[in-house]
C-alpha positions as CSV (number, residue, x, y, z in Angstrom):
1,X,-11.1,-0.8,-30.7
2,X,-9.1,0.6,-27.8
3,X,-10.2,-0.6,-24.4
4,X,-10.8,2.2,-21.9
5,X,-9.1,1.9,-18.5
6,X,-11.3,2.1,-15.4
7,X,-9.9,4.7,-13.1
8,X,-10.0,4.5,-9.3
9,X,-8.6,6.6,-6.5
10,X,-6.3,5.4,-3.6
11,X,-7.9,6.1,-0.2
12,X,-4.5,7.0,1.2
13,X,-2.5,9.1,-1.3
14,X,-5.6,10.1,-3.5
15,X,-3.8,9.2,-6.7
16,X,-6.1,8.4,-9.7
17,X,-4.9,5.4,-11.7
18,X,-6.2,2.3,-13.5
19,X,-7.8,-0.1,-11.1
20,X,-5.4,-2.9,-11.9
21,X,-2.7,-1.0,-10.0
22,X,-4.6,-1.1,-6.7
23,X,-5.7,-3.6,-4.1
24,X,-9.5,-3.8,-3.9
25,X,-11.0,-4.0,-0.4
26,X,-14.7,-4.7,-0.4
27,X,-17.4,-4.5,2.3
28,X,-19.5,-7.5,1.1
29,X,-23.0,-7.7,2.5
30,X,-22.6,-11.4,3.3
31,X,-18.9,-12.0,4.0
32,X,-17.8,-8.8,5.7
33,X,-14.6,-7.2,4.5
34,X,-12.9,-9.2,1.8
35,X,-10.0,-8.7,-0.7
36,X,-10.1,-8.6,-4.5
37,X,-13.6,-9.9,-5.1
38,X,-17.2,-9.3,-4.2
39,X,-19.8,-6.7,-4.8
40,X,-20.6,-3.9,-2.4
41,X,-18.9,-0.8,-1.2
42,X,-15.2,-0.9,-2.2
43,X,-12.0,1.0,-1.4
44,X,-8.9,1.0,-3.5
45,X,-5.3,1.2,-2.1
46,X,-1.9,1.5,-3.8
47,X,0.2,-1.6,-3.6
48,X,3.0,0.0,-1.4
49,X,3.8,0.2,2.2
50,X,3.4,4.0,2.5
51,X,-0.2,3.9,1.4
52,X,-0.9,0.8,3.5
53,X,0.5,2.4,6.6
54,X,-1.3,5.7,5.9
55,X,-4.6,4.0,5.4
56,X,-4.3,2.1,8.7
57,X,-3.0,4.9,10.7
58,X,-5.6,7.4,9.6
59,X,-8.4,4.8,9.4
60,X,-9.0,5.6,5.7
61,X,-10.3,2.1,4.9
62,X,-12.8,2.2,7.8
63,X,-14.0,5.6,6.6
64,X,-14.3,4.6,3.0
65,X,-16.1,1.3,3.7
66,X,-18.1,2.7,6.6
67,X,-17.3,-0.3,8.8
68,X,-14.6,-1.8,11.0
69,X,-11.6,-3.3,9.2
70,X,-10.0,-6.1,11.1
71,X,-6.2,-6.2,11.5
72,X,-6.2,-9.5,9.6
73,X,-7.0,-7.7,6.4
74,X,-4.0,-5.4,6.9
75,X,-1.8,-8.3,7.8
76,X,-2.8,-10.1,4.5
77,X,-2.0,-7.0,2.5
78,X,1.4,-6.7,4.3
79,X,2.0,-10.4,3.4
80,X,1.2,-9.7,-0.2
81,X,3.5,-6.7,-0.2
82,X,6.4,-8.8,1.2
83,X,5.8,-11.5,-1.5
84,X,5.9,-8.9,-4.2
85,X,9.2,-7.5,-2.8
86,X,10.7,-11.0,-2.6
87,X,9.7,-11.8,-6.2
88,X,11.2,-8.6,-7.5
89,X,14.5,-9.2,-5.7
90,X,14.6,-12.7,-7.1
91,X,14.1,-11.4,-10.6
92,X,16.9,-8.8,-10.1
93,X,19.3,-11.4,-8.8
94,X,18.7,-13.7,-11.9
95,X,19.7,-10.8,-14.2
């Protein structure tokens, strides 16, 4: 039996894709704004710098989550992005 993909929309570029291609940012009722886990109101964001910058500049995460998103969340996403870029360049250099 074929498994159906669960589609989500990026809050910045509005692309509709499988949720595994996005970062999940959640407004948890206990913990505040958290990444990747939790239940509550969620927003999805493409894993690239353009969407991250657009979401921060136009306050797309704040609007989608209906709360304040601290700069620390954006910094963590930038850190993840830089790690992904570093791992891709290492893989390219090995080939």
